C-alpha positions in Angstrom: -102.9 38.9 -0.1 -103.8 35.9 1.9 -102.0 33.4 4.1 -101.6 31.0 0.9 -100.0 33.6 -1.1 -97.3 34.1 0.9 -94.3 32.0 0.8 -92.9 30.5 4.0 -89.0 32.0 4.3 -86.4 29.6 4.9 -86.3 29.9 9.4 -84.4 28.8 12.0 -87.1 27.9 14.7 -85.4 28.0 18.5 -87.6 26.8 20.9 -86.9 27.7 24.6 -88.5 25.3 27.0 -88.1 22.1 24.2 -88.3 19.4 26.5 -91.5 21.0 28.2 -95.2 19.7 27.5 -96.4 22.5 25.1 -92.9 21.7 22.8 -93.6 18.1 22.8 -97.7 18.1 22.8 -98.4 20.9 20.3 -95.3 23.1 18.7 -93.4 19.7 17.4 -96.7 18.1 16.0 -97.9 21.5 14.3 -94.3 21.8 12.8 -94.4 18.0 11.7 -98.0 18.7 10.0 -96.7 21.1 7.7 -93.7 19.2 7.4 -95.9 16.7 5.8 -97.8 18.9 3.7 -94.1 20.3 2.2 -94.9 23.5 3.8 -91.3 24.1 5.3 -88.5 25.4 2.9 -85.7 23.6 2.2 -82.9 25.1 4.9 -85.1 25.5 7.7 -84.1 24.0 11.2 -85.5 23.2 14.5 -83.5 23.9 17.5 -84.3 22.6 20.8 -83.0 24.7 23.7 -83.8 23.2 27.6 -81.8 22.1 30.7 -81.8 18.6 29.7 -78.5 16.9 29.0 -79.6 15.1 25.4 -77.5 15.9 22.5 -79.6 15.7 19.0 -80.2 12.3 19.2 -81.4 12.2 22.3 -83.9 14.8 21.5 -85.0 13.7 18.5 -85.5 10.4 19.9 -87.9 12.7 22.4 -89.4 14.1 19.8 -90.6 10.9 18.0 -92.1 9.5 21.2 -94.1 12.7 21.4 -95.2 12.7 17.5 -96.1 9.0 18.3 -98.2 9.8 21.2 -99.8 13.0 20.4 -100.9 12.5 16.5 -103.0 9.7 14.8 -101.8 6.7 13.7 -103.2 7.8 10.1 -101.1 10.9 10.3 -97.6 9.4 11.1 -95.9 9.1 7.6 -92.4 7.6 7.4 -91.0 9.9 4.7 -92.3 13.1 6.7 -91.2 12.3 9.8 -87.2 11.4 8.7 -87.7 14.8 7.3 -88.6 16.7 10.2 -86.3 14.9 12.6 -83.5 15.8 9.9 -84.0 19.1 10.9 -84.1 19.1 14.7 -80.7 20.2 16.5 -80.6 20.1 20.8 -78.8 22.7 22.6 -78.5 21.9 26.6 -79.1 25.7 27.7 -80.2 27.1 31.3 -82.0 30.0 30.2 -81.9 31.8 33.3 -77.9 32.1 33.3 -74.8 33.1 31.1 -73.8 30.2 30.5 -73.6 27.9 27.3 -75.3 30.9 25.3 -72.1 30.4 22.8 -73.4 27.4 21.5 -76.6 28.9 19.9 -74.8 31.9 19.0 -72.6 29.3 17.1 -75.5 27.3 15.4 -77.2 29.9 14.1 -74.4 31.6 12.7 -73.0 28.9 10.7 -75.0 29.3 7.8 -73.5 29.7 5.0 -73.8 32.3 2.3 -76.0 31.0 -0.9 -76.1 32.4 -4.3 -73.9 35.2 -3.1 -77.0 36.2 -0.4 -75.8 37.0 3.3 -77.9 34.3 5.5 -78.5 37.0 8.0 -80.7 38.7 5.8 -82.8 35.8 4.0 -83.2 34.0 7.2 -85.9 34.5 9.7 -85.2 33.6 13.0 -88.5 33.1 15.3 -87.3 32.3 18.9 -90.4 30.4 20.7 -90.5 31.4 24.5 -92.2 28.0 26.0 -91.3 28.9 29.0 -92.3 31.0 32.8 -92.6 34.9 31.2 -90.1 36.0 34.2 -87.5 34.6 31.8 -88.8 36.5 28.7 -87.0 40.0 29.3 -83.6 37.8 30.2 -84.0 35.6 27.3 -84.3 39.0 25.0 -81.4 40.4 26.5 -79.1 37.8 25.7 -80.2 37.3 22.3 -79.6 41.1 22.1 -75.8 40.9 23.8 -74.8 38.1 21.0 -76.2 39.8 18.4 -78.6 37.1 17.4 -81.8 39.7 17.8 -81.6 40.6 14.1 -84.4 42.8 12.2 -85.4 39.3 10.5 -85.8 37.8 14.1 -89.6 37.5 15.5 -90.2 36.4 19.0 -93.0 34.4 19.9 -94.6 34.9 23.9 -97.0 32.3 25.9 -99.4 33.8 28.3 -99.9 34.8 30.6 -97.8 37.6 30.5 -96.7 38.7 34.0 -98.9 38.1 37.4 -100.8 41.4 36.7 -100.6 44.5 35.2 -97.5 46.0 36.8 -95.6 42.7 35.8 -96.9 42.9 32.4 -95.5 45.9 31.8 -92.4 45.4 33.4 -92.0 42.2 30.7 -93.2 44.1 28.0 -90.8 47.2 28.6 -87.7 44.6 29.0 -88.8 42.7 25.9 -89.4 46.3 23.9 -85.8 47.4 24.6 -84.7 44.4 22.0 -87.9 43.5 19.6 -89.7 46.1 17.9 -93.6 45.5 18.5 -94.0 44.3 15.0 -91.6 41.3 15.6 -93.3 40.7 18.8 -96.2 37.9 18.3 -97.9 37.2 22.0 -99.8 34.1 21.4 -103.2 32.7 22.2 -103.9 29.3 20.7 -107.9 29.9 21.1 -107.5 32.7 18.1 -106.4 29.7 16.0 -108.8 27.8 16.4 -111.2 27.7 12.7 -114.3 28.2 14.5 -113.1 31.6 16.3 -111.6 32.6 12.8 -114.4 31.8 11.3 -116.4 34.1 13.7 -115.4 36.9 11.2 -116.6 35.6 8.1 -119.8 34.3 9.6 -120.3 38.4 11.1 -119.1 40.6 8.2 -119.0 38.3 5.1 -122.8 37.4 5.4 -124.5 40.5 5.2 -128.0 39.0 7.0 -126.4 38.7 10.2 -124.7 41.9 11.3 -128.0 44.4 11.2 -128.8 41.7 14.0 -125.8 42.2 16.3 -126.2 44.7 18.1 -128.6 45.7 21.7 -131.4 45.8 19.4 -131.7 42.3 18.8 -129.0 40.3 21.1 -130.6 39.9 24.6 -127.3 38.2 26.0 -123.9 36.8 25.5 -122.4 33.5 26.9 -119.0 32.3 26.7 -118.1 28.9 28.2 -114.7 27.2 28.4 -114.9 24.2 30.6 -112.1 21.4 30.9 -112.9 17.9 32.4 -109.1 17.7 34.0 -107.4 19.1 36.9 -103.7 20.1 37.2 -102.5 17.7 35.5 -98.5 18.2 36.3 -99.1 21.9 36.1 -99.6 22.3 40.0 -97.1 25.1 40.9 -98.1 27.2 38.1 -101.7 26.9 38.2 -101.8 27.8 42.5 -100.0 31.0 41.6 -102.2 31.7 38.8 -105.5 30.2 39.2 -109.0 30.3 36.8 -108.7 34.2 36.4 -105.7 34.9 35.4 -105.0 31.4 33.1 -108.3 31.7 31.3 -110.2 34.9 31.7 -107.4 37.5 31.1 -107.1 36.3 28.0 -108.8 33.7 26.2 -112.3 34.2 27.5 -111.4 38.1 27.1 -110.0 37.7 23.2 -113.2 35.4 22.1 -115.4 38.4 23.8 -113.7 41.0 21.9 -114.2 39.3 18.3 -117.9 38.9 19.3 -118.2 42.5 20.4 -115.6 44.4 17.9 -116.9 46.6 15.2 -116.1 46.0 11.9 -112.7 46.4 11.3 -111.4 48.0 7.1 -109.9 44.7 6.9 -108.6 41.4 8.1 -104.9 40.6 7.2 -101.7 42.5 6.6 -100.1 43.4 10.3 -103.2 42.8 11.7 -103.6 46.2 13.5 -107.1 46.8 12.0 -108.6 43.8 13.6 -106.2 44.8 17.0 -107.7 48.3 16.8 -111.3 47.3 17.3 -110.5 44.2 19.8 -108.6 46.9 22.2 -111.9 49.5 21.9 -114.1 46.9 23.1 -111.5 46.1 26.1 -111.6 49.9 26.9 -115.6 49.6 27.2 -115.9 47.0 29.5 -117.4 48.7 32.4 -115.1 48.3 35.6 -116.0 45.7 38.2 -114.5 47.0 41.4 -115.2 46.7 45.1 -118.9 45.5 46.1 -119.8 45.1 42.1 -117.0 41.9 42.4 -119.0 40.5 44.8 -122.1 40.4 42.8 -120.8 40.0 39.6 -118.2 37.1 39.8 -118.4 33.8 41.1 -115.6 31.9 42.4 -115.1 28.3 42.6 -112.9 25.7 43.3 -113.4 21.8 43.1 -113.5 19.7 46.0 -110.2 17.8 45.8 -108.5 20.3 44.5 -106.3 20.4 48.3 -105.9 16.9 48.0 -104.0 16.9 44.5 -102.2 20.1 45.7 -100.7 18.5 48.6 -101.9 21.6 51.1 -104.6 23.6 51.6 -105.4 26.6 48.6 -107.7 29.5 47.7 -106.8 29.5 44.5 -109.7 29.5 42.1 -110.3 26.4 39.4 -113.9 28.1 38.3 -114.6 31.6 37.6 -118.1 32.7 36.6 -118.7 36.5 35.6 -121.1 39.0 34.3 -119.9 42.0 32.1 -120.9 44.7 30.2 -120.0 46.9 27.1 -120.4 50.3 27.3 -120.9 51.5 23.7 -123.8 52.1 21.6 -124.0 48.6 20.1 -124.1 47.1 23.2 -125.1 48.7 26.2 -127.3 46.8 28.4 -126.3 43.6 26.9 -124.9 41.0 29.5 -122.0 38.8 28.3 -121.3 36.4 31.1 -118.2 34.1 31.0 -117.6 31.1 33.2 -114.4 28.9 33.1 -112.9 25.7 35.2 -111.4 22.4 35.7 -112.9 19.2 36.4 -116.5 19.9 35.0 -118.6 17.7 33.5 -117.2 17.6 29.7 -114.6 19.5 28.1 -116.1 22.0 26.0 -115.5 25.7 24.0 -118.5 27.9 22.7 -120.4 31.1 22.3 -123.8 31.5 22.7 -125.3 34.3 21.3 -128.9 34.2 22.2 -131.2 37.0 20.5 -134.4 38.7 22.1 -137.7 36.8 21.6 -140.4 38.3 19.0 -142.5 41.2 20.4 -145.7 40.2 18.9 -146.9 36.4 19.7 -148.2 35.9 15.8 -149.4 32.0 16.7 -152.0 32.4 19.5 -153.3 29.0 20.1 -150.2 26.8 18.9 -148.8 24.4 20.6 -145.4 24.3 21.7 -143.9 27.9 21.9 -141.2 30.1 20.2 -137.8 29.9 22.2 -134.8 32.5 21.2 -133.2 32.3 18.3 -129.6 31.8 19.5 -126.2 31.3 17.4 -123.9 28.9 19.0 -120.1 28.4 17.9 -118.2 25.4 18.8 -114.5 25.5 19.6 -114.5 22.4 20.8 -115.4 19.5 20.9 -116.8 19.1 17.2 -116.0 22.4 15.9 -118.6 24.2 14.0 -121.8 26.5 14.3 -125.5 26.0 15.1 -128.1 28.4 14.2 -131.5 27.8 16.8 -134.3 28.6 15.2 -138.5 27.6 16.0 -139.8 25.8 13.0 -143.4 24.0 12.7 -143.8 20.3 12.9 -144.9 18.9 9.9 -148.6 17.1 10.0 -152.3 18.8 9.7 -154.5 19.8 12.4 -153.4 23.2 13.5 -149.5 24.4 14.0 -147.1 23.1 16.5 -143.9 24.9 17.2 -140.6 23.0 18.1 -137.1 24.5 18.5 -134.9 22.7 15.2 -130.8 23.8 14.4 -129.4 24.4 11.5 -126.2 22.8 12.2 -122.3 23.5 10.2 -119.8 20.8 11.8 -116.1 21.5 10.0 -115.6 17.5 10.0 -118.9 16.8 7.8 -118.5 20.1 6.0 -115.0 20.1 4.7 -113.4 17.1 3.7 -110.0 17.9 4.7 -108.4 17.5 8.2 -109.3 20.4 10.6 -105.3 21.6 11.7 -104.6 22.2 15.1 -104.7 26.0 16.1 -101.0 26.1 16.7 -100.0 24.9 13.1 -101.8 28.0 11.6 -100.2 30.4 14.5 -96.4 29.0 13.7 -97.2 29.6 10.5 -98.5 33.1 10.8 -95.3 34.0 12.7 -92.8 32.6 10.2 -94.7 34.8 7.5 -94.8 37.6 9.8 -98.6 38.0 10.1 -99.8 39.5 13.4 -103.8 39.6 13.0 -104.6 36.5 15.3 -101.7 37.9 17.9 -102.4 40.2 20.7 -100.2 43.3 21.1 -98.9 45.2 24.0 -102.0 47.7 24.4 -104.2 44.5 24.3 -103.1 42.7 26.9 -102.0 45.8 29.1 -106.1 46.8 28.8 -107.2 42.9 30.0 -105.0 43.1 33.0 -106.2 46.5 33.5 -109.9 45.3 33.7 -109.3 41.6 35.7 -106.9 43.6 38.0 -109.6 45.2 40.2 -111.5 41.6 40.5 -107.8 40.4 42.0 -107.7 43.3 44.1 -111.2 42.6 46.0 -110.5 38.6 46.3 -107.6 39.3 48.1 -109.2 42.5 50.3 -111.8 39.8 51.1 -110.4 36.8 51.5 -113.6 34.7 51.1 -112.8 30.9 50.6 -114.1 30.0 47.2 -117.5 28.3 46.4 -116.7 24.5 46.6 -118.5 22.2 43.7 -117.9 18.7 42.8 -115.4 17.4 40.3 -117.5 16.1 37.0 -120.5 18.6 38.1 -121.5 21.6 36.2 -119.7 23.5 38.5 -121.1 25.5 41.7 -124.4 26.9 42.0 -124.0 30.3 42.4 -122.7 30.5 39.0 -126.5 29.5 37.9 -128.1 31.9 40.5 -125.6 34.9 38.4 -127.7 34.6 35.7 -130.9 33.5 36.9 -131.2 37.0 39.1 -131.2 38.5 35.4 -133.8 35.9 34.5 -131.7 33.8 32.5 -129.8 30.6 32.7 -126.4 28.8 31.1 -129.0 26.3 29.0 -131.7 27.9 27.1 -131.9 26.3 24.1 -133.0 22.6 23.5 -132.8 22.1 20.0 
């Protein structure tokens, strides 16, 4: 059954950390867009929870300002705005303490029976934890103590879950004491991007591509997530995490899994078919340990980082690495991953670069063949490009030129491309887990990343520097150059 066929249930959507950047920039705008499409059922409530002393009206004003700031003017409709704001309630509550939780208990329990039905059974409770992960276990414990963790409840966790494997396991253990795995939604918003989801369709719904999707025809794969901004108010969190924990352990490894996984038996349902295949990829990653870390990773930091942080730090703002998957399909194919802040552009993309033809079919021709390449763009301008070699029109011989077949979602589809959080929030309400990470996935990713972190701690060499607005450190280019490759190869 597809998402469009599943009716949304009436829901109490509680956001812990409701005054934070994530809630105001992504979650509430996402819920507004669904309200605008008349998708939120009658009786659905949105409950903001934070330490700020606001009240219902104060929080509604804050949400209204956020919607005007983060949404396009064309998307703002008075009727939809009124409907959304009328659903909103606010509670001043310190999630780290035991005080004032009775307010949440009273509000959630304050639902009269409708048509003789028990509201405890008919209303889905979603608890979105947009707070630091060390609070996850405490919040779940309090929900359980108050009888608010019902069988019809779902808990949403933001990344990163923990600081390392051990802390991740402790947090997951605490959550698992209260909620069943089927109720836990570990969110990675990159999996909600249309282009990332379309990668599954491109691979498995188009018969021409899957036979080429292996080491027989693929030369290498590159995954890039670059940001043009710096710390932007996240200095405390970011300096404690760094780029490897913040981006590689979740976003980039998840994209690698979708590129490399075997065909699932189905896409949909409880999501385990897809997640089983992703887990196999994570467990097949060749370990990077000891001296291998020195040659297969690059750790960088932009030159003005310490000035923004107001103190010296060796935290990396840039990571590039070379990974290999030890299985039949991908043996010998390098996967190059890179991510960083304060780079030349904001860009997220996957490049699958195919091998060159074994035999030169056009001797004496002008130009030359370039490797075929499939590029999946997550941002900006979501879409795909297939780079091929073609003959330039004209008489007098053959001139080979690189060209691209381009699919832009904005051009191909008339409707607005939803923000990833819109899709993921609706999947939570419906109980669809395909695009969410399972516990064993998270811990397998930590198991692979942790030896890299350990090596960096053992060998406390300062990160290589790069200038803000650049392409990143030169060492990242040398990482590929040693293999005779580069980050940018296709000129079409």
